[in-house]
N, C-alpha and C positions, 0 to 999 in steps of 0.2 A: 504494500500500500504506500509506504514512504517513497519508494522509487517512482511510482506512478504520479503521486501528488507533486513531487519535486520536479520531475522532468516536464510535466504539464505546465507547471507554474513558470519554469524557466523559458519554455517556448512562448508563453504569453507575456512574460516580463523579463526580457533578456538582461536588463540592468541588474537584476537580482544576483546574477552570476558573480558580480564583484564581492558579494557577501560570502560566497562559498569557494572562491577560486583557490584559496590557500588551504582549504579543508578537504574537499572531495575531488576525486578523479574518476574517470570512467571505470576504474577497477573497483570502485565502491558500489557499483550497480551489478550485482551478481546474477540476476535472473533474466532469462530471455523473455521478451525481446528488449527489455530495458537496457541490458548491457550493450546491445548493438546500437540502440538509439542514443545512449549516453556517449558511446565512442564516436558518433557522428556529430552530436549536438555540442558537447563541451568544447571541442577544438574550434568550432565555428564561433561560439560565444567568446572564447579566448581571443580570437582574431577580430571580434566585433563585426562579423559578417554572417548574420543568421539567415538561413534559407530553409525554412521548414518544408516547403514543397520539394526542394532538392533532397532533403533527408528522406522524405516519404518515398520519393522515386528511386532511391538507392536500393530499396528492397525489391527483389525480383518477384516474389510470390505476391499475388493480389491480396491474399489474406494478411500477410505481413504489412503491406502498404495500408490496409484498412486499420490495423491495430495502431500503427504509427499515427495515422490521421485522427483516429479517435482520441489518442493521447493528447495531441497538440490542439485539437479543437473541442476538448472537453469543457464543460461548464466550469466557471471559476469556483474556487472553494467558497462555501457559504460564509465562512468566518471572515471577519474584517478587523482592521486595526490591530490591537494587541493580541486578540485571539488568533488572527492569521499569522502574526509574527511568531507566536508560540507554536502553532502547528508546523510552520516551516522549520523552526529551530529544532523541534522534536524530530522531524524527518531527517534533517542533516545529522543530528547526533545519533539517531538509530542506525542510519546507513553506515556512518563511520565506525560506530561501536561494533556492529556486525562484521565489518571488514577487518577491523583490528583483531577481534576475537578469532576470526578464521585464520588470519596470518599467524597469530600466537600459537594456535593449535598445530599449525604445520611447520613451525620454525624449530630448528635444532640448535642454532647458535644462541647461547645464553645472553650474550651482549645485545643481540637483536631483539630477543624476547623482552629484556629489561627496557629497552628503548620503546618498544611497542606498548608495554604496560604503562610506561610513563605517559605516553600520548593518550592512552585510554583513560588514565586518571585525570587528564587535563580537559577532557570533553565537557565536563560540567561548567567550565569557565567560558565556553564559546558564547559570544553575544554578537548580535548585529541589529 
């Protein structure tokens, strides 16, 4: 759910990317088709050249194109103001936490595990 909400919001509000550019990467979106959409969307946002129809057309299967279009043209979240900020913050933190926990579970190098755990502990301090 966090993946869908955040990618949809980024498609409608590209300037929001500035809030998360140092926090999330496409690797933080693990589920298909969100992983593929994030891999196309985030670099475009980073360059400041968003082309939603171009992203949609990158998918060969019509079904995948429809999923991407539904994501980008979904209704806005019903939350507004502070509620919307909290929703988006929760999405960002959930995605990053899940990603860090997955990395920790698969990491053998104790130094890297400690660094990942430190980043995990800092998630509660994220604000935008």
